BABAGU-617529 format. One record per residue (C-alpha): residue in one letter; x, y, z. Coordinates in Angstrom, 3 decimals, padded with zeros to 6 digits, always signed. Last residue first. Example, Ala and Ser with C-alpha at 12.3 -4.5 7.8 and 13.67 -1.06 7.14 Angstrom:
REM residues 2
 type        u        v        w
    s +013.670 -001.060 +007.140
    a +012.300 -004.500 +007.800
//
This chain:
REM residues 614
 type        u        v        w
    x +003.004 -033.413 +000.569
    x +003.902 -031.514 -002.687
    x +006.912 -032.797 -004.559
    x +010.128 -031.072 -004.091
    x +011.860 -028.945 -006.739
    x +015.319 -027.068 -006.374
    x +017.457 -030.065 -007.823
    x +018.532 -027.931 -010.869
    x +016.720 -030.404 -013.281
    x +013.574 -030.189 -011.080
    x +013.410 -026.309 -011.396
    x +013.837 -026.548 -015.244
    x +011.067 -029.342 -015.423
    x +008.915 -027.197 -013.432
    x +009.500 -024.369 -016.036
    x +008.774 -026.788 -018.736
    x +005.304 -027.555 -017.343
    x +004.619 -023.842 -017.058
    x +005.905 -023.203 -020.729
    x +003.811 -026.033 -022.487
    x +000.494 -023.886 -023.335
    x +002.799 -021.006 -024.007
    x +004.700 -022.493 -026.772
    x +008.305 -022.316 -025.977
    x +010.280 -019.621 -027.777
    x +013.753 -019.954 -026.067
    x +014.932 -022.443 -023.498
    x +017.819 -021.745 -021.032
    x +018.237 -017.858 -021.089
    x +020.826 -016.949 -018.560
    x +020.129 -014.045 -016.223
    x +019.153 -016.154 -013.340
    x +018.001 -019.424 -014.779
    x +015.682 -018.284 -017.697
    x +012.748 -019.713 -019.625
    x +011.553 -018.118 -022.742
    x +007.879 -018.050 -023.672
    x +005.852 -017.906 -026.932
    x +002.208 -017.185 -027.494
    x +002.869 -013.834 -029.135
    x +006.557 -013.418 -028.748
    x +009.234 -013.794 -026.199
    x +007.264 -013.491 -022.922
    x +009.460 -014.155 -019.967
    x +009.336 -016.922 -017.334
    x +012.329 -016.809 -014.866
    x +014.023 -018.694 -012.320
    x +016.312 -018.049 -009.225
    x +015.271 -014.415 -009.154
    x +017.397 -011.231 -008.467
    x +018.950 -011.304 -011.834
    x +015.352 -011.715 -012.801
    x +014.989 -007.909 -012.761
    x +017.618 -007.674 -015.627
    x +016.397 -010.643 -017.724
    x +012.984 -009.469 -017.703
    x +013.104 -005.640 -017.686
    x +012.191 -004.901 -021.270
    x +011.922 -008.444 -022.383
    x +008.241 -008.882 -021.997
    x +005.309 -010.009 -019.739
    x +007.633 -011.086 -016.887
    x +007.177 -013.816 -014.242
    x +010.190 -014.080 -012.070
    x +010.465 -016.886 -009.542
    x +012.254 -016.539 -006.287
    x +012.692 -019.659 -004.279
    x +012.708 -019.977 -000.506
    x +009.720 -022.368 +000.136
    x +008.773 -024.396 -002.733
    x +005.115 -024.876 -001.781
    x +004.003 -022.036 -004.031
    x +005.337 -023.677 -007.216
    x +002.648 -025.313 -009.357
    x -000.388 -023.357 -008.116
    x +001.785 -020.290 -008.256
    x +002.833 -020.823 -011.726
    x -000.786 -021.371 -012.820
    x -002.142 -018.196 -011.093
    x +000.798 -016.100 -012.443
    x -000.221 -017.384 -015.872
    x -003.797 -016.446 -015.424
    x -002.916 -012.929 -014.408
    x -000.381 -012.401 -017.100
    x -002.264 -013.533 -020.164
    x +000.661 -013.543 -022.660
    x +002.859 -011.174 -024.584
    x +002.692 -008.118 -022.260
    x +003.812 -005.009 -024.321
    x +000.641 -003.138 -023.816
    x +001.161 -003.499 -020.078
    x +001.511 -006.015 -017.359
    x +001.868 -005.491 -013.635
    x +005.222 -007.283 -013.635
    x +005.865 -010.350 -011.505
    x +008.681 -011.181 -008.993
    x +007.154 -014.015 -007.093
    x +008.664 -015.096 -003.659
    x +008.251 -018.728 -002.442
    x +007.800 -018.720 +001.353
    x +009.543 -018.083 +004.666
    x +012.442 -015.754 +003.891
    x +013.909 -013.350 +006.358
    x +015.717 -010.038 +005.828
    x +014.923 -009.163 +002.257
    x +012.527 -006.357 +003.189
    x +009.738 -008.033 +001.201
    x +010.382 -011.199 +003.345
    x +010.419 -009.425 +006.683
    x +007.040 -007.650 +005.693
    x +005.566 -011.013 +004.723
    x +006.451 -012.602 +007.927
    x +004.439 -009.906 +009.847
    x +001.532 -010.243 +007.364
    x +001.433 -013.946 +007.723
    x +001.210 -013.698 +011.511
    x -001.888 -011.108 +011.324
    x -003.479 -013.547 +008.752
    x -002.861 -016.545 +011.327
    x -004.194 -014.457 +014.222
    x -007.425 -013.867 +012.575
    x -008.536 -010.429 +011.649
    x -011.445 -008.842 +013.516
    x -009.459 -005.829 +014.974
    x -007.124 -005.849 +018.101
    x -004.026 -006.182 +016.060
    x -000.643 -006.581 +017.747
    x +002.103 -006.741 +015.338
    x +005.434 -007.632 +016.810
    x +008.542 -007.326 +014.711
    x +011.980 -008.700 +015.243
    x +015.795 -007.652 +015.151
    x +015.083 -004.685 +012.824
    x +017.461 -001.775 +012.851
    x +019.033 -002.104 +009.430
    x +017.862 +001.419 +008.245
    x +015.967 -000.299 +005.418
    x +013.954 -002.385 +007.927
    x +013.168 +000.512 +010.127
    x +012.305 +002.651 +007.037
    x +009.634 +000.030 +006.093
    x +008.180 -000.837 +009.322
    x +005.406 +001.649 +009.484
    x +004.654 +001.436 +005.827
    x +004.485 -002.345 +006.216
    x +002.071 -002.018 +009.156
    x -000.161 +000.418 +007.480
    x -000.455 -001.248 +003.919
    x -000.845 -004.830 +005.091
    x -003.275 -003.775 +007.863
    x -005.513 -001.920 +005.541
    x -005.372 -004.793 +003.261
    x -006.410 -007.261 +005.863
    x -009.577 -005.262 +006.753
    x -010.709 -005.516 +010.490
    x -007.908 -003.161 +011.674
    x -007.358 -002.075 +015.234
    x -003.482 -001.583 +015.252
    x -000.375 -001.661 +017.516
    x +003.099 -002.121 +016.243
    x +005.828 -003.291 +018.614
    x +009.363 -003.244 +017.148
    x +011.843 -005.696 +018.384
    x +015.251 -004.358 +019.496
    x +018.373 -006.500 +020.208
    x +020.549 -004.923 +022.970
    x +023.809 -003.256 +021.965
    x +023.587 -000.287 +024.301
    x +026.590 +002.120 +023.753
    x +024.615 +005.344 +024.612
    x +024.697 +006.688 +021.213
    x +023.344 +003.457 +019.795
    x +020.490 +003.157 +022.266
    x +019.641 +006.744 +021.454
    x +019.547 +006.039 +017.720
    x +017.431 +002.952 +018.484
    x +014.818 +005.058 +020.519
    x +014.785 +007.825 +017.962
    x +013.878 +005.443 +015.206
    x +011.030 +003.963 +017.064
    x +009.851 +007.458 +017.968
    x +009.933 +008.660 +014.292
    x +008.307 +005.359 +013.156
    x +005.410 +005.843 +015.442
    x +004.534 +009.308 +013.839
    x +001.256 +010.118 +015.538
    x +002.882 +008.782 +018.802
    x +001.739 +005.698 +020.531
    x +004.935 +004.025 +020.557
    x +006.673 +000.847 +021.708
    x +010.266 -000.590 +021.312
    x +010.473 -004.007 +022.617
    x +013.895 -004.383 +024.131
    x +015.675 -007.750 +024.524
    x +017.340 -008.210 +027.789
    x +019.819 -010.936 +028.963
    x +023.018 -008.874 +028.715
    x +021.997 -006.605 +031.585
    x +024.989 -004.339 +032.550
    x +024.355 -002.011 +029.756
    x +020.867 -001.697 +030.773
    x +021.768 +000.046 +033.846
    x +023.648 +002.772 +031.922
    x +020.727 +003.331 +029.557
    x +018.345 +003.594 +032.429
    x +020.430 +006.465 +034.100
    x +020.629 +008.370 +030.698
    x +016.898 +008.073 +030.401
    x +015.036 +005.735 +028.027
    x +011.414 +006.541 +028.871
    x +010.892 +009.062 +026.074
    x +011.636 +006.389 +023.522
    x +008.852 +003.844 +024.797
    x +010.253 +000.632 +026.351
    x +008.646 -002.791 +026.691
    x +011.364 -004.933 +028.232
    x +011.760 -008.582 +027.389
    x +013.697 -011.021 +029.320
    x +015.762 -014.057 +028.123
    x +017.977 -016.243 +030.418
    x +015.318 -015.705 +033.190
    x +016.799 -014.909 +036.643
    x +014.996 -011.612 +037.102
    x +016.134 -009.309 +039.842
    x +016.928 -006.369 +037.625
    x +013.669 -006.950 +035.623
    x +011.749 -006.715 +038.865
    x +013.521 -003.400 +039.803
    x +013.037 -002.150 +036.443
    x +009.279 -002.376 +036.588
    x +008.222 +001.128 +035.410
    x +009.947 +000.350 +031.900
    x +007.566 -002.600 +031.349
    x +008.418 -006.125 +031.824
    x +008.149 -009.244 +029.914
    x +009.045 -012.773 +031.322
    x +010.064 -015.895 +029.370
    x +008.520 -019.352 +028.831
    x +010.030 -022.546 +027.369
    x +009.574 -024.485 +030.567
    x +007.809 -022.553 +033.295
    x +009.794 -020.030 +035.189
    x +006.959 -018.597 +037.356
    x +005.902 -015.556 +035.331
    x +002.976 -013.802 +036.978
    x +004.754 -010.521 +037.777
    x +006.810 -010.656 +034.523
    x +003.881 -010.645 +032.171
    x +004.303 -013.869 +030.077
    x +005.984 -014.571 +026.954
    x +005.876 -018.047 +025.207
    x +008.555 -019.615 +023.124
    x +007.261 -021.625 +020.055
    x +008.442 -025.089 +018.973
    x +005.779 -026.983 +021.044
    x +002.670 -024.954 +020.181
    x +000.922 -024.759 +023.727
    x -002.406 -026.088 +024.701
    x -004.442 -024.752 +027.519
    x -003.061 -021.097 +026.796
    x -000.494 -019.562 +029.057
    x -001.652 -016.959 +031.559
    x -001.362 -013.266 +032.062
    x -000.174 -012.134 +028.765
    x +000.211 -014.757 +026.153
    x +002.870 -013.089 +023.934
    x +003.773 -015.774 +021.530
    x +007.274 -016.122 +020.356
    x +009.017 -017.460 +017.139
    x +005.671 -017.143 +015.216
    x +004.753 -019.866 +012.946
    x +004.237 -018.717 +009.413
    x +004.317 -021.715 +007.246
    x +002.647 -023.793 +009.779
    x -000.363 -021.250 +009.738
    x -001.700 -020.634 +013.295
    x -004.562 -021.148 +015.379
    x -003.784 -021.511 +019.168
    x -006.614 -019.497 +020.763
    x -006.013 -018.439 +024.401
    x -007.466 -015.017 +023.785
    x -004.509 -013.091 +024.730
    x -002.805 -014.868 +021.764
    x -000.196 -012.318 +020.560
    x +002.711 -012.659 +018.013
    x +006.333 -012.145 +018.050
    x +008.211 -012.602 +014.929
    x +011.947 -012.915 +014.882
    x +014.653 -011.225 +012.917
    x +017.251 -013.834 +011.559
    x +020.291 -014.233 +013.999
    x +023.657 -012.771 +013.632
    x +023.460 -010.885 +016.865
    x +019.906 -010.265 +017.754
    x +017.265 -012.730 +018.913
    x +017.871 -016.472 +019.014
    x +019.089 -016.875 +022.651
    x +020.027 -013.188 +023.550
    x +022.389 -012.199 +020.798
    x +024.551 -009.136 +021.073
    x +023.690 -006.149 +018.717
    x +025.576 -004.140 +016.080
    x +022.948 -002.443 +013.789
    x +022.931 -004.048 +010.440
    x +024.479 -001.942 +007.747
    x +023.291 +001.367 +006.379
    x +024.470 +002.865 +003.118
    x +022.757 +006.140 +002.554
    x +021.530 +006.732 +006.035
    x +024.881 +005.837 +007.739
    x +024.421 +005.698 +011.433
    x +027.736 +006.117 +013.359
    x +027.124 +009.473 +014.759
    x +023.860 +008.598 +016.344
    x +021.079 +010.993 +015.303
    x +019.388 +012.871 +018.030
    x +015.611 +012.598 +018.535
    x +013.494 +015.393 +020.210
    x +010.104 +014.198 +018.521
    x +007.965 +017.286 +017.820
    x +004.184 +016.580 +017.830
    x +002.783 +015.939 +014.536
    x +002.595 +018.677 +011.757
    x +002.163 +016.069 +009.008
    x +001.868 +012.560 +010.191
    x -001.500 +012.146 +008.537
    x +000.269 +012.065 +005.166
    x +001.617 +008.667 +005.658
    x -001.779 +006.999 +005.800
    x -003.177 +009.314 +002.946
    x -000.432 +008.088 +000.683
    x -000.706 +004.399 +001.510
    x -004.578 +004.345 +001.237
    x -004.434 +006.190 -002.159
    x -001.943 +003.625 -003.471
    x -004.062 +000.677 -002.516
    x -007.193 +002.430 -003.839
    x -005.417 +003.167 -007.246
    x -003.845 -000.279 -007.975
    x -007.147 -002.127 -008.482
    x -007.787 +000.317 -011.594
    x -004.834 -001.428 -013.193
    x -006.367 -004.915 -013.295
    x -003.886 -007.065 -011.288
    x -000.217 -007.871 -011.388
    x +000.314 -004.881 -009.057
    x +002.581 -001.942 -009.532
    x +001.655 +000.658 -006.847
    x +002.227 +003.957 -008.433
    x +003.423 +007.060 -006.750
    x +003.780 +010.849 -007.245
    x +005.747 +013.513 -005.311
    x +008.032 +011.261 -003.256
    x +010.485 +011.638 -000.431
    x +009.237 +013.045 +002.843
    x +011.114 +010.462 +005.075
    x +007.728 +008.603 +005.442
    x +007.148 +008.600 +001.711
    x +010.580 +006.735 +001.228
    x +009.636 +003.991 +003.733
    x +006.039 +003.776 +002.593
    x +007.116 +003.266 -001.032
    x +009.378 +000.311 -000.228
    x +007.407 -001.257 +002.536
    x +004.000 -000.359 +001.050
    x +004.925 -001.830 -002.354
    x +006.201 -005.119 -000.945
    x +003.112 -005.470 +001.329
    x +000.607 -004.760 -001.439
    x +002.362 -007.038 -004.008
    x +002.757 -009.926 -001.539
    x -000.908 -009.659 -000.322
    x -002.288 -010.010 -003.729
    x -000.259 -009.382 -006.826
    x +003.405 -009.081 -007.785
    x +005.829 -006.245 -006.926
    x +007.379 -006.258 -010.429
    x +008.249 -002.555 -009.990
    x +008.286 -000.870 -006.561
    x +007.243 +002.582 -007.297
    x +008.039 +006.213 -006.672
    x +007.926 +009.258 -008.881
    x +010.183 +011.957 -007.736
    x +010.212 +015.844 -008.204
    x +013.308 +017.529 -009.326
    x +015.487 +019.301 -006.614
    x +018.802 +019.921 -008.243
    x +021.825 +021.797 -006.733
    x +024.456 +019.277 -007.717
    x +025.007 +018.097 -003.963
    x +021.163 +018.021 -003.535
    x +020.824 +016.060 -006.643
    x +023.280 +013.431 -005.187
    x +021.519 +013.164 -001.840
    x +018.233 +012.629 -003.595
    x +019.718 +009.920 -005.814
    x +021.283 +008.175 -002.946
    x +017.936 +007.883 -001.059
    x +016.297 +006.731 -004.155
    x +019.024 +003.987 -004.653
    x +018.873 +002.674 -001.076
    x +015.090 +002.445 -001.181
    x +015.112 +000.606 -004.703
    x +017.993 -001.650 -003.949
    x +016.448 -002.773 -000.620
    x +013.056 -003.090 -002.217
    x +014.297 -005.468 -004.832
    x +011.717 -005.248 -007.762
    x +013.470 -002.163 -008.724
    x +012.510 +001.385 -009.748
    x +014.101 +004.818 -009.968
    x +011.840 +007.572 -011.061
    x +012.465 +011.179 -012.133
    x +010.180 +014.056 -013.056
    x +011.380 +016.634 -015.462
    x +009.852 +020.057 -016.759
    x +012.929 +021.904 -015.908
    x +014.812 +022.191 -019.211
    x +017.467 +024.896 -019.006
    x +019.531 +023.144 -021.527
    x +022.555 +022.467 -019.072
    x +019.903 +021.389 -016.463
    x +018.427 +018.949 -018.800
    x +021.857 +017.509 -019.888
    x +022.721 +017.063 -016.275
    x +019.500 +015.256 -015.643
    x +020.303 +012.749 -018.387
    x +023.732 +011.758 -017.093
    x +022.138 +011.740 -013.569
    x +019.732 +008.888 -014.245
    x +022.391 +006.481 -015.347
    x +024.614 +007.826 -012.520
    x +021.814 +006.926 -009.991
    x +021.561 +003.372 -011.228
    x +025.339 +002.789 -011.263
    x +025.705 +004.172 -007.629
    x +022.771 +001.895 -006.573
    x +024.900 -000.966 -007.854
    x +024.836 -003.619 -010.622
    x +028.347 -002.590 -011.716
    x +029.581 +000.883 -011.869
    x +031.768 +001.065 -015.103
    x +030.769 -002.005 -017.087
    x +027.243 -001.771 -015.787
    x +026.762 +001.718 -016.968
    x +027.922 +000.830 -020.538
    x +025.915 -002.557 -020.570
    x +022.931 -000.588 -020.053
    x +020.657 -000.678 -016.970
    x +017.309 -002.342 -017.658
    x +016.383 -004.231 -014.659
    x +017.139 -001.630 -012.109
    x +014.812 +000.582 -013.957
    x +015.322 +004.197 -014.501
    x +012.742 +006.565 -015.535
    x +013.436 +010.036 -016.767
    x +009.946 +011.345 -016.975
    x +009.436 +014.168 -019.418
    x +007.018 +017.055 -019.428
    x +005.378 +018.371 -022.707
    x +004.863 +022.098 -023.232
    x +004.732 +021.338 -027.007
    x +007.750 +023.465 -028.223
    x +009.603 +022.628 -025.036
    x +009.020 +018.879 -025.457
    x +010.266 +019.263 -029.158
    x +013.457 +020.878 -027.789
    x +014.033 +018.198 -025.296
    x +013.884 +015.657 -028.017
    x +016.520 +017.564 -029.931
    x +018.801 +017.752 -026.849
    x +018.479 +013.696 -026.250
    x +020.115 +012.561 -029.506
    x +023.296 +014.663 -029.619
    x +023.457 +014.513 -025.783
    x +023.276 +010.574 -025.746
    x +025.851 +010.516 -028.379
    x +028.117 +012.738 -026.338
    x +027.806 +010.346 -023.480
    x +028.941 +007.494 -025.573
    x +031.878 +009.577 -026.917
    x +032.831 +010.184 -023.142
    x +032.742 +006.361 -022.495
    x +035.018 +005.782 -025.497
    x +037.482 +008.331 -024.353
    x +037.450 +007.098 -020.676
    x +038.177 +003.611 -022.071
    x +035.217 +001.292 -022.130
    x +035.358 -002.434 -021.405
    x +032.441 -004.927 -021.708
    x +031.435 -007.506 -019.414
    x +028.614 -009.304 -021.001
    x +024.925 -008.913 -020.063
    x +024.282 -008.379 -023.857
    x +022.176 -005.391 -023.410
    x +020.828 -003.399 -026.478
    x +022.860 -000.435 -027.397
    x +022.644 +002.756 -025.514
    x +020.552 +005.526 -026.914
    x +017.246 +005.340 -025.068
    x +017.731 +001.819 -023.626
    x +019.177 +002.171 -020.039
    x +018.186 +005.841 -019.960
    x +014.323 +004.846 -019.975
    x +012.114 +007.485 -021.384
    x +008.825 +008.588 -020.264
    x +006.901 +011.156 -022.115
    x +004.447 +013.596 -020.443
    x +001.425 +015.516 -021.839
    x +000.964 +013.199 -024.701
    x +000.389 +013.910 -028.351
    x +003.482 +015.943 -029.560
    x +005.841 +014.342 -027.160
    x +004.809 +010.888 -028.462
    x +006.481 +011.717 -031.839
    x +009.872 +012.556 -030.415
    x +009.498 +009.576 -028.023
    x +008.899 +007.336 -030.895
    x +012.328 +008.475 -032.565
    x +013.947 +007.640 -029.304
    x +013.236 +003.958 -029.862
    x +014.392 +001.460 -027.235
    x +011.659 +002.079 -024.710
    x +008.861 +004.671 -024.523
    x +006.076 +004.992 -022.045
    x +003.707 +007.885 -023.103
    x +002.004 +009.719 -020.302
    x -001.548 +011.091 -020.721
    x -002.973 +013.743 -018.514
    x -006.635 +013.126 -017.272
    x -009.054 +015.706 -018.675
    x -011.980 +013.088 -018.850
    x -015.255 +014.810 -020.075
    x -016.075 +012.102 -022.645
    x -014.877 +014.322 -025.446
    x -011.581 +014.747 -023.375
    x -011.219 +011.101 -023.260
    x -011.668 +010.563 -027.006
    x -009.290 +013.222 -028.112
    x -006.558 +011.838 -025.768
    x -007.069 +008.395 -027.203
    x -006.977 +009.769 -030.820
    x -003.962 +011.825 -030.115
    x -002.169 +008.802 -028.432
    x -002.751 +006.940 -031.567
    x +000.296 +008.938 -033.005
    x +002.704 +007.268 -030.506
    x +001.134 +003.869 -030.859
    x +001.635 +004.143 -034.783
    x +005.472 +005.480 -034.240
    x +006.267 +002.294 -032.103
    x +006.234 +000.863 -028.691
    x +004.227 +003.356 -026.707
    x +002.778 +001.602 -023.648
    x +000.308 +003.921 -021.959
    x +000.470 +005.897 -018.659
    x -002.430 +007.472 -017.039
    x -002.220 +010.284 -014.548
    x -004.437 +011.348 -011.781
    x -005.924 +007.871 -010.714
    x -008.980 +008.076 -008.342
    x -010.893 +004.971 -009.158
    x -012.829 +006.773 -011.927
    x -009.560 +007.730 -013.378
    x -008.286 +004.197 -013.748
    x -011.738 +003.040 -015.065
    x -011.725 +005.936 -017.547
    x -008.189 +004.838 -018.637
    x -009.458 +001.477 -019.150
    x -012.336 +002.416 -021.394
    x -010.164 +004.891 -023.264
    x -007.387 +002.168 -023.941
    x -009.881 -000.427 -025.069
    x -011.522 +002.085 -027.590
    x -008.389 +003.421 -029.011
    x -006.750 +000.012 -029.566
    x -003.387 +000.945 -031.024
    x -002.146 +001.555 -027.531
    x -002.694 -002.253 -026.921
    x -004.379 -002.589 -023.381
    x -002.307 -003.054 -020.256
    x -002.984 +000.609 -019.038
    x -000.820 +002.329 -016.494
    x -001.392 +003.811 -013.135
    x -001.119 +006.995 -011.119
    x -001.587 +008.670 -007.883
    x -000.335 +012.185 -007.149
    x +001.182 +013.515 -003.794
    x -000.729 +016.754 -003.215
    x +000.837 +019.936 -004.720
    x +003.244 +021.945 -002.462
    x +006.219 +021.543 -004.789
    x +005.808 +018.559 -006.819
    x +003.179 +017.842 -009.217
    x +000.934 +019.783 -011.649
    x -002.509 +018.279 -013.011
    x -003.848 +020.424 -015.829
    x -001.457 +018.984 -018.433
    x +001.622 +017.945 -016.548
    x +003.047 +021.073 -015.112
    x +006.269 +020.436 -012.908
    x +006.913 +022.080 -009.623
    x +010.189 +021.947 -007.986
    x +010.927 +019.887 -004.966
    x +011.102 +020.403 -001.050
    x +011.131 +017.064 +000.870
    x +007.866 +016.699 +002.690
    x +007.931 +016.762 +006.502
    x +008.034 +013.966 +009.155
    x +010.140 +014.316 +012.206
    x +012.457 +011.605 +013.402
    x +015.192 +011.165 +010.727
    x +015.626 +014.761 +010.307
    x +018.063 +015.288 +007.220
//
């Protein structure tokens, strides 16, 4: 794989109604209704809004036979209204429903974790090789007739694996690992290949962006080894709402898109589904402009492991690099000192002079030629001022360095400078490629300096900055290269907004926590309570609890599984009823919805994780 130069992964074409994906087709955008699939009018109205916003596929919850059969009525109503959008049936737990849905939808999504395998117990089960093989045969016996129905009706399928719904069988053999998630998918793909069924799209999703990216990377490599090139659907499931949902989605999806992986995407926000579409469109369009960019002559470092990266070895310079958390550098060229105490930068680049009032806990960076050694200040140099850097007596120096400026001679000289942090900068059409190339060159040269990534923008809209900066940083975070981030935005956004986005990127990448994280699903026809209002109530009660992860899940399909990564969980158990979890353990069942938020707070308090608001 070329880590430095953008190109789309080659994939096979799949016809889904009149909107094919994969191969040379555009990256498709999709969403999912959150209405009852038995309510034809509501589903049609919402599907229209999704399409009007730019959605190209619409997925609908299909819990039972009645919902599957009603897809026909929804399809007819949409086409009578002039909407030719392909419909995707979303099936869990009941393969008979998939058989029916294949007759009325253009694509059927099945979940390998619950298609045939028994319901999860989250207990350690043991399978002999013979027992395991028998379970695989059960899958084949049930899956092949479904494929035949799909062939007869020209229906595509999506094999959609969720991190939160792996079967006990897979967990027993592989554990909660990317390898297990991939194998759960491959079991079904191998049957498709044996049956010569090619109308297949794959998705692997997780709320944990690290798991999601590593697993998709591994899946692509595994398929290549077995001669498969099926197209991929990308998404960060349970991403949440607002800024968090946008940053998390752009970081995970953007990292894969930037490597040319992905043929269709969904940005899963806990908001009305039509609001997902513009976010997805911005993300796809932003990455796509890298096509046919000027070649970057990067050379991969031999020790880099794309499929299972570990944090790049660096020495520490004060609190940057080594075992330290990644830092945030911000700019205050205008002399303003506004900041959010929750997102206080570690360093502020002030340029030519210090502000009249400095933030006491923040280090300040000044241009090297004006730096006078003031307390808690540090000089910055560019690559043309190496002589000045060489003579600096500061305990911490910053060096702005583009990839093409790192010569062999400079690398050798840098190896003698143990007080230098490199700030990687790029004006290239593919900034990610040059940032990567610089780090790989440093690794190959034996330079263990920490690297902070400088990203320049001119955005006036916070959503645009969230999407672009997260997409640019994603692969660098998941490659484990990030010792810090420096977002320099010359638009109209406030400093505190830009600072918050930088910290949000680090948290979304699971490398630095600065606030409460919410793992909340986008809602669908299975959702058993008003998701958006509930999220608002939970956030109002818990947003001050820095460092906790709280899951808010509409139903049981992914609830406990995804909440293995959360400290506490709030899960729909029935109409108007909620179950509360600590990790995967259900603590209270079937609580009336009106009492559930208060009970959640009591649970958090009982475990010593609650502090009162100041």
